[in-house]
C-alpha positions in Angstrom: 84.2 132.1 191.9 87.4 132.5 190.2 86.0 131.8 186.8 83.2 134.2 187.4 85.5 137.0 188.3 87.6 136.5 185.3 84.8 136.6 183.2 83.6 139.8 184.6 87.1 141.5 184.2 87.4 140.3 180.6 83.8 141.6 179.9 84.9 144.9 181.4 88.0 145.2 179.4 86.1 144.5 176.3 83.3 147.0 177.0 85.9 149.8 177.9 88.0 149.2 174.7 84.7 149.3 172.6 83.8 152.4 174.3 87.1 154.1 173.7 86.3 157.1 171.5 87.8 156.4 167.9 82.8 181.5 178.3 83.8 182.5 181.0 85.0 180.7 184.2 84.1 181.6 187.9 86.9 182.1 190.4 85.7 178.8 192.0 82.9 177.5 194.3 83.3 177.0 198.0 81.0 174.2 199.3 80.4 172.3 202.5 77.7 170.2 204.2 75.1 167.7 202.9 74.1 167.8 199.1 70.5 167.6 198.0 68.7 164.5 197.1 68.8 163.6 193.4 71.7 164.5 191.1 74.2 167.2 191.9 76.5 168.3 189.1 79.8 169.9 189.5 81.2 171.4 186.2 84.5 173.1 185.1 82.9 176.4 184.7 82.6 176.7 188.5 85.8 174.8 189.2 87.7 174.5 191.6 85.3 173.2 194.0 86.9 174.1 197.5 85.6 172.0 200.5 85.2 174.3 203.4 83.7 171.7 205.5 83.1 167.9 205.0 80.7 167.3 201.9 78.2 164.5 202.1 76.4 162.8 199.3 73.2 161.6 201.0 71.9 158.1 200.5 69.3 159.4 197.9 71.9 161.5 196.3 74.1 161.2 193.2 77.2 163.6 192.5 78.4 163.8 189.1 81.8 165.7 188.5 82.2 166.5 184.9 85.6 166.6 182.8 87.9 169.4 183.6 86.7 169.8 187.1 88.9 170.1 190.2 88.1 169.4 193.8 90.2 170.6 196.5 90.0 171.4 200.3 91.1 174.2 202.6 91.8 171.8 205.2 91.4 168.1 206.0 87.9 168.0 204.8 86.7 164.8 203.1 84.1 164.0 200.5 81.8 161.4 202.0 79.7 159.4 199.7 76.6 157.8 201.3 74.8 157.7 197.8 76.7 157.5 194.6 79.2 159.2 192.7 80.5 159.4 189.2 83.5 161.4 187.6 84.9 161.7 184.2 88.2 163.5 183.6 88.1 165.2 187.0 91.0 165.9 189.5 90.8 165.5 193.3 93.5 167.2 195.4 92.1 166.1 198.9 94.4 165.6 201.8 91.5 163.7 203.6 90.5 161.8 200.4 87.1 160.3 199.5 85.2 157.9 201.6 82.6 155.7 200.1 80.1 154.3 202.5 77.0 153.4 200.6 74.5 150.7 200.1 72.4 153.0 197.8 71.2 151.9 194.3 73.3 154.1 191.9 72.1 155.4 188.7 74.5 153.4 186.8 76.3 150.3 188.0 78.4 151.0 191.1 78.3 153.4 194.0 81.5 155.0 192.8 82.4 155.0 189.1 85.6 157.1 188.8 86.7 157.5 185.0 89.9 159.1 183.8 90.2 160.8 187.1 93.4 162.0 188.9 93.8 161.6 192.8 96.7 163.2 194.5 98.0 164.8 197.7 96.0 162.4 200.1 97.8 162.2 203.6 95.8 159.0 204.2 93.9 156.9 201.6 92.9 158.8 198.4 89.9 156.5 198.4 88.6 154.7 201.3 85.7 152.2 201.1 83.5 151.1 204.0 80.6 149.9 202.0 79.9 149.8 198.2 81.7 149.0 194.9 84.4 151.4 193.8 85.5 151.3 190.1 88.5 153.6 189.2 89.0 153.2 185.5 92.0 154.9 183.7 92.6 156.7 186.9 96.0 158.0 188.1 96.9 158.0 191.7 100.0 160.0 192.5 101.7 161.5 195.6 99.3 159.9 198.0 100.1 158.2 201.3 97.8 155.4 200.1 95.9 154.9 197.0 92.9 152.8 198.0 91.7 151.2 201.5 88.8 149.1 202.0 86.8 147.8 205.2 85.4 144.3 205.8 82.1 145.3 204.3 83.4 147.0 201.1 82.3 145.5 197.9 84.7 144.6 195.2 87.3 147.3 194.5 88.1 147.4 190.6 91.4 149.2 189.5 91.4 149.1 185.8 93.7 150.7 183.2 95.2 152.8 185.9 98.5 154.3 187.0 99.5 154.3 190.7 102.8 155.9 191.3 104.8 157.9 194.0 102.5 156.4 196.7 103.7 154.8 199.8 101.0 152.1 199.9 99.0 150.9 196.8 96.1 149.3 198.5 95.0 147.6 201.8 91.6 146.0 201.5 89.9 143.5 203.8 88.2 142.0 200.7 88.6 141.4 197.1 90.5 143.5 194.7 90.6 143.3 191.0 93.5 145.0 189.1 93.8 144.9 185.3 95.9 146.7 182.8 97.5 148.9 185.5 101.1 150.3 186.0 102.3 150.3 189.6 105.4 152.0 190.6 107.2 154.0 193.2 105.8 152.3 196.2 107.1 150.7 199.5 104.0 148.6 200.3 102.1 146.8 197.5 98.5 145.5 197.1 97.3 143.9 200.4 93.9 142.1 200.1 92.2 138.9 201.3 91.9 137.9 197.7 92.8 139.3 194.2 92.5 138.9 190.6 95.7 140.5 188.8 95.5 140.5 185.2 97.9 142.2 182.5 99.7 144.5 184.8 103.2 145.9 185.0 104.7 146.3 188.5 108.0 148.0 189.4 108.3 146.2 193.0 110.2 147.6 195.8 113.5 146.1 196.7 112.1 143.9 199.4 112.4 141.8 201.5 108.6 141.0 201.2 106.9 140.8 204.6 103.3 139.7 205.8 102.0 143.3 205.9 102.9 143.9 202.3 106.0 146.0 202.9 108.5 145.2 200.3 105.9 143.2 198.4 104.2 143.7 195.0 101.3 141.7 196.4 100.2 140.3 199.8 97.4 137.8 200.2 96.0 138.4 203.7 93.0 136.2 203.9 92.7 132.8 205.7 93.7 129.7 203.9 90.1 128.8 203.1 89.4 132.1 201.3 92.8 133.6 200.3 93.8 133.3 196.6 95.5 135.4 193.9 95.3 134.9 190.3 98.0 136.3 188.2 97.5 136.4 184.4 99.9 138.0 181.8 101.7 140.3 184.3 105.2 141.6 184.7 107.1 142.1 188.0 110.4 143.1 186.4 110.4 139.6 185.3 107.9 137.1 184.0 109.6 134.2 185.7 106.9 132.6 188.1 109.6 131.7 190.6 111.0 135.1 190.8 107.7 136.7 190.8 106.7 134.5 193.7 109.2 136.0 196.0 107.6 139.3 195.5 104.3 137.9 196.8 103.3 137.3 200.3 100.9 134.4 199.9 99.6 133.6 203.5 102.9 131.8 204.7 103.3 129.8 201.4 99.8 128.2 201.7 99.5 125.8 198.7 97.3 126.8 195.8 97.0 130.4 197.0 98.8 132.1 194.0 97.9 130.9 190.6 100.3 131.9 187.7 99.1 132.1 184.1 101.7 134.4 182.4 101.1 133.9 178.7 101.6 137.0 176.7 103.1 138.7 179.8 104.0 142.4 179.5 107.6 143.6 179.5 109.2 146.8 180.9 108.3 148.6 177.7 104.7 149.0 179.1 103.7 152.6 178.5 103.5 154.5 181.7 102.5 158.0 180.9 99.1 158.9 179.2 99.2 161.1 176.3 99.5 164.7 176.5 96.4 166.4 174.9 95.5 170.1 174.5 92.8 172.2 173.0 93.9 175.2 171.3 92.3 178.4 173.1 89.8 179.7 170.3 89.9 183.3 172.1 87.0 185.3 173.5 84.8 185.4 170.5 85.5 182.2 168.6 84.7 179.8 167.3 81.7 181.1 165.4 78.5 178.9 165.3 79.2 175.9 163.0 83.0 176.4 163.5 85.7 173.9 164.8 87.9 173.4 167.7 91.6 172.0 167.3 94.5 171.0 169.3 97.4 168.5 169.8 97.8 165.1 171.3 101.2 163.6 171.8 102.4 160.3 173.5 106.2 161.0 173.0 106.8 162.5 176.5 106.8 158.7 177.6 109.9 157.0 176.2 107.9 153.7 175.8 104.9 155.7 174.3 102.7 153.6 172.0 101.4 156.5 170.2 97.8 158.1 170.2 95.2 155.8 169.1 92.1 158.0 169.1 90.8 161.2 170.5 87.4 162.5 171.6 86.0 165.8 172.9 83.6 166.4 175.8 81.5 169.7 175.1 79.5 171.5 177.9 77.1 174.3 177.5 77.7 176.1 180.7 74.7 178.7 179.8 71.9 176.0 180.0 73.8 173.2 181.8 73.6 170.7 178.8 76.3 168.5 177.3 76.6 167.1 173.8 75.5 163.5 173.5 77.5 162.2 170.3 75.4 159.1 170.3 72.0 160.7 170.2 73.4 163.9 168.4 71.6 166.4 170.7 72.3 168.5 173.8 71.1 166.8 176.9 70.9 167.7 180.6 73.7 166.3 182.5 72.4 163.6 184.9 75.6 161.6 185.7 75.1 159.0 182.8 77.8 158.6 180.4 77.8 160.8 177.4 79.2 159.6 174.2 81.8 162.4 173.3 82.0 164.2 170.1 84.7 162.3 167.8 86.9 163.9 165.3 89.7 163.0 162.9 93.4 163.4 163.4 94.2 165.9 160.8 98.0 165.6 160.6 100.8 163.6 162.2 103.7 166.0 162.4 106.1 163.9 164.6 106.2 160.3 166.1 103.1 159.5 168.1 101.9 163.2 168.0 98.9 164.2 166.2 97.0 167.4 165.5 93.2 167.2 165.5 90.2 169.2 164.7 86.7 168.8 165.6 83.6 169.9 163.6 81.3 171.2 166.4 77.6 170.4 166.9 75.0 173.2 166.7 76.0 176.1 169.2 73.8 178.8 170.5 75.2 182.3 169.9 75.9 183.9 173.2 76.3 180.7 175.2 79.4 179.9 177.1 81.0 176.4 176.5 83.5 174.3 178.0 85.7 171.8 176.0 87.8 169.0 177.3 89.7 166.7 175.0 90.7 163.0 175.7 93.3 161.1 173.9 93.7 157.4 174.2 97.0 155.6 173.5 97.3 152.5 171.3 97.4 149.3 173.1 95.1 147.1 175.3 96.6 148.8 178.4 96.9 152.1 176.8 96.0 155.1 179.3 94.0 158.1 178.5 95.2 161.7 178.6 92.7 164.5 179.7 93.3 168.2 178.6 92.8 171.3 180.6 89.4 172.8 180.1 89.0 175.6 177.5 86.4 178.1 177.9 84.8 179.9 174.9 81.5 181.8 173.8 79.9 180.8 170.6 79.4 183.9 168.4 77.5 184.7 165.1 76.9 187.9 163.2 74.0 189.9 164.8 70.5 190.1 163.3 69.3 193.2 161.7 68.2 196.1 163.8 64.6 197.4 163.2 63.9 201.1 162.5 61.1 202.2 164.6 60.7 205.8 163.7 61.9 208.8 161.5 60.9 211.9 163.4 61.2 215.5 161.9 62.7 218.0 164.4 62.0 221.8 164.5 65.3 222.7 163.0 64.5 220.8 159.8 66.6 217.7 160.7 65.2 214.1 161.2 66.0 211.7 163.8 65.8 208.1 162.8 65.5 205.6 165.6 65.9 201.8 165.8 65.5 198.8 168.1 68.7 196.7 168.7 68.8 193.3 167.0 66.7 190.6 168.6 69.7 188.3 168.5 73.2 190.0 168.9 75.0 186.8 168.1 76.2 186.5 171.6 78.4 189.7 171.7 77.6 193.2 172.5 76.9 195.7 169.8 79.9 197.9 169.1 78.4 200.3 166.6 75.5 201.0 164.3 75.7 202.6 160.9 72.8 204.5 159.4 72.8 205.1 155.7 70.2 207.3 154.1 70.2 207.4 150.2 68.3 210.2 148.2 65.9 208.4 146.1 65.1 208.6 143.2 68.2 209.9 141.6 69.3 212.5 140.6 68.8 214.3 143.9 68.2 218.0 144.5 71.5 219.8 144.5 74.6 218.1 145.2 73.1 215.8 147.8 75.0 212.7 148.7 74.2 209.5 150.6 74.1 210.3 154.3 76.1 208.0 156.6 76.2 208.1 160.4 78.2 205.8 162.8 77.0 205.7 166.3 76.9 203.4 169.4 73.4 204.8 170.3 70.2 203.6 168.7 69.4 206.8 167.0 71.1 209.3 164.7 70.1 212.6 163.2 70.7 214.2 159.8 69.5 217.2 157.7 67.7 216.0 154.6 66.9 218.1 151.6 63.5 219.5 151.8 60.9 217.4 150.0 63.4 214.8 148.9 62.7 211.2 149.7 65.5 209.1 151.5 65.6 205.5 151.8 67.2 204.7 155.2 68.7 201.5 156.5 70.8 200.6 159.5 73.4 197.8 160.3 74.7 196.6 163.5 78.4 195.6 164.1 80.1 193.4 166.7 83.5 191.9 166.8 82.0 188.8 165.1 80.8 190.8 161.9 78.1 193.1 160.6 74.3 192.2 160.5 72.3 192.4 157.5 70.6 195.7 156.7 67.3 196.6 158.4 64.1 196.9 156.5 64.2 200.3 154.6 62.4 203.3 156.1 61.4 206.2 153.9 62.2 209.6 155.0 60.9 212.8 153.6 60.7 216.3 155.2 57.7 218.1 153.4 58.3 221.6 152.2 56.3 224.4 153.7 53.9 226.7 152.0 55.6 229.0 149.3 55.9 232.6 150.4 55.4 234.1 146.9 52.7 236.7 146.8 51.1 235.4 143.7 51.0 231.7 144.8 47.9 230.9 146.8 47.2 227.7 148.9 45.2 224.8 147.9 46.2 224.7 144.0 47.7 221.7 142.2 51.0 223.4 142.2 51.3 225.0 145.8 53.3 222.1 147.4 55.6 221.9 144.2 56.3 225.6 144.4 56.9 225.5 148.1 59.4 222.6 147.5 61.0 224.4 144.8 61.5 227.6 146.9 62.8 225.6 149.9 65.2 223.8 147.7 66.5 226.9 146.3 65.5 226.2 142.7 63.6 229.6 142.4 63.7 232.7 144.5 61.2 234.7 142.6 61.0 236.2 139.1 63.4 239.1 138.4 64.2 239.7 142.2 60.4 240.1 143.0 58.2 238.0 145.4 56.2 236.6 142.5 56.4 233.0 140.9 54.3 234.0 138.0 52.7 230.4 137.9 50.4 230.9 135.0 53.1 232.4 132.6 54.5 230.3 129.9 58.0 229.2 130.8 60.8 229.7 128.4 63.5 227.1 127.4 66.2 229.0 129.2 64.2 228.9 132.3 63.6 225.1 132.1 67.1 224.3 131.5 68.2 226.7 134.3 65.7 224.7 136.8 67.1 221.4 135.9 70.6 222.6 136.3 69.9 224.0 139.8 68.2 220.6 140.6 71.3 218.8 139.5 73.4 220.8 141.9 74.5 223.7 139.6 77.4 221.7 138.3 80.4 223.7 136.7 83.3 223.0 134.4 81.3 221.9 131.2 82.8 223.3 127.9 80.9 226.3 126.3 77.8 225.3 124.7 78.6 227.1 121.4 74.8 227.8 120.3 74.5 230.6 117.8 71.6 232.4 119.2 72.4 232.9 123.0 73.7 235.8 124.9 77.1 235.2 126.6 77.0 235.6 130.3 73.1 235.3 130.4 71.6 233.8 133.5 71.2 230.4 131.7 74.7 230.5 130.1 76.4 227.8 132.5 73.3 225.8 132.6 73.1 225.5 128.8 76.7 224.5 128.8 76.0 221.8 131.2 72.8 220.6 129.4 74.4 220.3 126.1 77.5 218.5 127.5 75.2 216.0 129.3 73.0 215.3 126.1 69.8 217.1 127.2 69.8 219.2 124.0 71.7 219.4 120.8 69.8 222.0 119.2 66.4 222.8 117.8 65.4 221.0 114.7 69.0 219.8 113.9 70.2 223.4 114.0 73.0 225.1 116.2 70.2 227.2 117.8 68.7 226.8 121.4 66.0 229.3 121.1 66.3 230.4 124.8 63.5 232.9 124.9 60.8 230.8 123.2 58.1 229.4 125.3 58.8 225.6 125.6 56.1 223.1 124.8 54.7 220.4 127.1 56.3 217.8 124.7 59.7 219.4 124.8 59.6 219.8 128.7 58.7 215.9 129.0 61.5 215.0 126.8 64.2 217.2 128.7 62.9 215.5 132.0 63.2 212.1 130.4 66.7 212.8 129.2 67.7 214.2 132.6 66.4 211.0 134.3 68.6 208.9 132.0 66.3 208.1 129.1 64.8 205.0 130.9 62.9 202.6 128.5 60.6 199.7 128.8 57.5 201.7 129.9 54.1 200.6 128.4 52.6 202.9 125.7 51.0 206.1 127.2 47.9 205.8 125.2 46.9 209.5 125.1 44.5 210.4 122.3 46.1 213.6 120.9 49.8 212.5 120.3 51.5 211.5 117.2 52.9 207.8 117.3 56.7 207.7 116.9 57.0 211.4 117.6 60.2 212.6 119.2 58.6 212.8 122.7 56.7 209.5 122.4 59.0 207.1 124.6 59.5 210.2 127.0 55.7 210.5 127.4 55.3 206.8 128.1 58.0 207.0 130.8 56.2 210.2 132.3 52.7 208.5 132.3 53.9 205.2 133.9 55.9 207.2 136.5 52.8 209.2 137.2 54.3 212.6 136.3 51.1 213.1 134.1 47.9 211.5 133.7 46.2 214.0 131.2 45.1 217.5 131.1 42.1 218.4 133.2 41.1 214.8 133.9 41.0 214.0 130.1 43.0 211.6 128.1 44.8 214.4 126.3 48.4 215.6 126.9 48.4 218.6 124.7 52.0 218.1 123.5 52.3 221.3 121.4 50.8 223.7 123.9 53.3 226.0 125.9 53.8 224.7 129.3 53.3 227.1 132.3 55.6 227.7 135.1 53.3 226.0 137.5 52.8 223.0 135.3 56.7 222.7 134.9 57.5 222.9 138.5 54.8 220.4 139.2 56.4 217.8 136.8 59.8 218.4 138.2 58.5 218.0 141.7 56.8 214.7 140.7 59.9 213.4 139.1 61.9 214.0 142.2 59.6 213.0 144.9 57.3 210.2 143.5 
């Protein structure tokens, strides 16, 4: 039996060492009564769990308490486990403690698996076992009346890699106790059990004298002679001398063979008592972004005998959908009480002594989900303890997706209201603002039009476009995380009404163009009349003036200096602008502009092409009646490619040398501006 027990303990030690890892929070949860069957999960985002009555885990129930979770009580209410329980990095502050009375088959190995958990404040026993097997591992018991008690039907109680301090009584068990790699201090009554296995522990015993009930003892073997035994391996009781140690053990009235000493490789008083202090840096309400990092510190220096931090790990919980990151499977999995391999991360720097700073590359996070992170730090050494951080809550965020423009609605007052839907994915944050941008297209715009920009918190914005001008509108959404991509563009154009000139009938090829020109202020009538004179040949001065007005009537150009013009004429400023911008340098290489001569179709196309920036690369126009390589050749290719002209009267002729009418001119300009 002794050999079997020792083998089990050594196997447990090896397995634990091998497993050692190289939002918003509610105000708490009040709970009482019997839990449901199956698995119940308590998580830090609903912590603390406050017992308002006794809480019972039924025989077919399993309670899993996740890292960073605290369980407390308003009064002497206890947690009664008739099924099974598992904890990881939790804290109990229960005056009435935990009672395990279970023969249920647990999901894992034992009825009570209590990992890296702190128990404090019990006025009786922090854990009492009536039936079932209890395994506290890397647990800390402090400020309790008694750490553990066990009845005659209790299974084996294993206390491994733990710290028990400032507790009146360590343990009173009517059965078998296994204690390995623990530090026991600040007690008056030691471990009392019928039999025990004691391996690699450090005990700071009371001053004595040692009595049969364990008072003043480190250990007391209470069983009858045929059952009582205590195996001591590699431990230290303030001394490693077997004779001195024997005085601290009540061994059933000195029954021979009860206590076996094997103190090879005994520990000394330099045993590290305190677990490392580990923290997670609070990333703030909107960080880390998806694909980001968490960071923090781990330090073993608060313990004068600190061994240094050996490894760190991170438990990561998605409080939105109730999953935890399984570092072994590398996926998010539902919490069911089984052990999840934490995310491991490297120690980035070692600024002082045993302290390190760490950072963790986070697994895939879902924008808008709330997360909880709890860090663990394991100190170096076989009996090294594990420190647990306070939980840190954060929300994963990302830049929002693009909004979708749904409508561009003309209003009676000539304005246009652009509406959009919010992004399908806001990146986990509320939208702070939208930015609508509407750009006149193509350039140059009518008049001095500029790009329209509107910032708003609403999902629509209104602007006043120039009549007949096409705008390309996009919208972006902004949160505290960043700005979305631009939406798909939406074309906005307010068509011009019918012209009001008396000589411009409806239904002609030029009706819409004249209406557009009149609405845009390019023409108000010939000589102050209400006539447009669409069929009259237009002069060179009139065409230059139309283009100047279309460009916004710019001023400030130096005088043009042509010899054959009248100073102060209606076209004077327009001609200065045109010469300064390279639209004209004079007729036939002279310094004359010939303002009153009717302009030809070829000359008009050339002026429009230069006004557009002299674009190249268009395929040959292919008209039948033009001269290859003529001054207007490239301009005409551009005009046909951009659908300004397709030929006169449905033919493949352009008639370059024919004077152009006012109707034809305004139609070409309208097409150039709005096509």
